[in-house]
N, C-alpha and C positions, 0 to 999 in steps of 0.2 A: 503493500499499499504506500510505503513510504516513497518508493522509486516513481510510481505514478503520480503521487504529489511533486516530487522534484522535477519531473516532466512538465506537469502544469505551471510549475514556477518558472522554468525555463521558457516557455512558449509564450505566458503572459506577464513577465517580468516589467517590460517596459510600460505596458497598459497600466498594470498596478502603480507603477512609480509615477507616471503621469498624472493618473486619477489622485493620488495620495498628495502630490505636488499642489494640484489645483485645489482639492479642499483644504490645504493648510493655508494657501495663499489668501484665499476668499473668506474663510471663517476667522481669521485673526484682526479682520478689519474692525474699526471702532463701532460700527453700527451692528455688529454681531451680537448674538446673545446665545446663552447655553441651551435653549431648546433647537435652536438652528443647527448649531454643531452637533448636538446628539442626532438630529435626524439626518446631516448629512454624514455622520459616521457610520450609520446603519445603511445609507445609500452606497456608501463607499465600498462596505464589506460585500453587499449585494451586487454591485458593479463588478468587483473582482471575480465572483464566481461567475456570473453572466459573461465575462470575457472569455473564460476558459470554453465554455462551451460554443460560443461565436467561433473562436479560433478553430476549435476540433471541427464544427461544422464546416468552415469555410477551406479548411486544408483536406477534409476528409479522412481525418486520422483514426475517428472512433471505429470503424470497420476493421482498419489495420490491427488496432489493439484488440478488438474484440476476437479477432482472429488468432492471437498468441495464445500459448497455453497458460491461460489466465482463467480462473474463474469469474464467471460475472460478478458473483457475490464480492469478490475482491475489487473489481472496479468501482462498484457502487460505494463499498464502504470508504474506499479511498477517496470518493467524492465527498462523503460526509466529514472524513478527516479534515480534508481541504476547507470545507464551509467553516467548522469549528476554528481551524486555525486562521482564516481570513477576519472571523467575528473577533477573536482574541486579538490579532494584531491591529484591526481597526480600533477597538476599544482601548488599547494601549496608547495608539498613536491619538486619537482625541482626548481621553482623559488623562495621559500622561506627558502629552507636547502640546497639543494645540491649545487646550484650555489654559494651561499656565504661562504658556508663550503670549497667548493674546489677553491676558491678565497683566502681564508684565509690560506689555506695550502700552495699554490702557493707563496704567500706573505711571509710565514714563510720559505720556502725553497729557496727563492730568483730566483725561477724560473718565467721567464717572460711568462704570459698567452699570449697562441696562438689563441685569440679570442677577441672579441668586448666586451663591458659591458653588464652584464646579465639583466640590466634594459631595454634594447632596446625592444620596443612594437612590432616590426617586429616578433622578435621570440617568444613573447607571443600570437600574433596572429597565427602564424605557428602551435604552439601547440595545440590551440584551435581548428583551422580548421582542422588539421590533426586528433587529436582525435576524432573530432565529425562526419569526414568522416568515419572513421573506424567502429564507432559504429552505424551510420544510413545505412550503408551499410551491417553490420553483422545482426543487430536486424530482419529486414524484413524477411530474408532467415530463421532465426531461427525460428521465429515463423509461418510462411507457412510451412516449413518442419521441419522432425527431425534433431537433432544435425549433425548425419553424411552427410545425404544429403545437409542440409543446409550449413555447413562448405565447402564443395565441391565447390556448387555453388558460395558461396561468394569468396572463394578462386580463381575460374576462372573468375569471374567478376571483382576482384582486379587486376588480372593479366592484364585482357584486358584493364582496365581503365589505368593503369600505361603505357601500351604498346602505347595506342592512346595518352596518354599525353606526352610520350618522342617523339613520330612523330611530334605532333603538336608543340613541342618546338624547334625540328629541323627546321621545316619548317617556322614557324614564325621568328626564329632566322635569316634567311636568308633574309626574307622580311621586318622585322619589327625590328628597332634598339631601343632596351631597353636602356633609359639613363643610362650612368655609375652612379654606386654609391660606397658608401664606402665597399660594399662586394666586390668589385673588387680588393681591397688592402690588402695586408698583409697575406691573408690566400688563397692559390689557391683551397682550398676544396670548399670555398664559392663563388669563382669567377664564376663558372659554374651553380650557383643556381638562374635560372631565377625567380622562385617564389618568393625568397627572395627580389629579386631587385625591381620585382613589388609590393611587399609588402612595401617597404622602399619608393619608388616613390610616393603610395598612401597614406602612413603616412606622408610625407613630404607635399602633396596638401591638406589632411584633417585635420591633427594636431592630437595630440594623443588623446584627448577624443573622438572626433568623430572617429578616426580610429577603436580605441578597441570597441566603441560602433557598428560601423558599422560590425566588425568581430564577435560579439556576437549575433546581431541581425541576421546575415546570418546564424549562426549556430542554433538558434532557429527555424528559418523557416525551415531548414533542419531536424531538430527534429520533428517538427510537421508534415511535409509531409512523414517521415519514419513513425511516429506514426500511420498515417492513414493507411499505407500500411500493417503495422503489425496488426492492428485491423482487417481489412477486412481479412487479410490472418489467423490470428488465428481463426477467427470465421468459416472458411470453413475448418479448420485441424480436421483430424480425428485419433484419439487415438487408 
């Protein structure tokens, strides 16, 4: 599996480097905020995964690797290992490099940051959950279908989930009152983010260690479920 991941790294390393550089240069600007940085980090991890399948489809290498003496399950598991590595790398880049660098630049320019502290566990959990959801929704479609059909199905499914989620948020917003949190103060962009308020309330009730452990545990369950779907789909796949 590690050799397959190394092959993907060698094929997509310049795409990853370019995408990472663009994100870093964009999000450290003074008008940025932690919500934007978190979302861009999740998009970065997904873009890295998408690039691998795009290059593989363009160069027609999937058929070649499927013809090698490799179990299909090994190929699928390697892609999930790669997805986890990309999420981890994007998270370290965002929360370990970009946000501290952005805060240092804001301090030097004496521009007041329009955001809360970069250490807030809610944003770390949001990044992990969003990055995982994108990966576990994307990979089963890619393993069951080819790149074109899989991407189209992923796009429609993602759009449907977003539409249903927006509808549920409006309905629950009328009937269920989520307690106000610090996200309702200071930044109007954050005041409408119901998921962030839910995450902060969970953080308050569970405490930081248990809250982050629960987020990681949920993501691990989603990865395992998606892996089973990918294994079943790839076993039936005809090239």
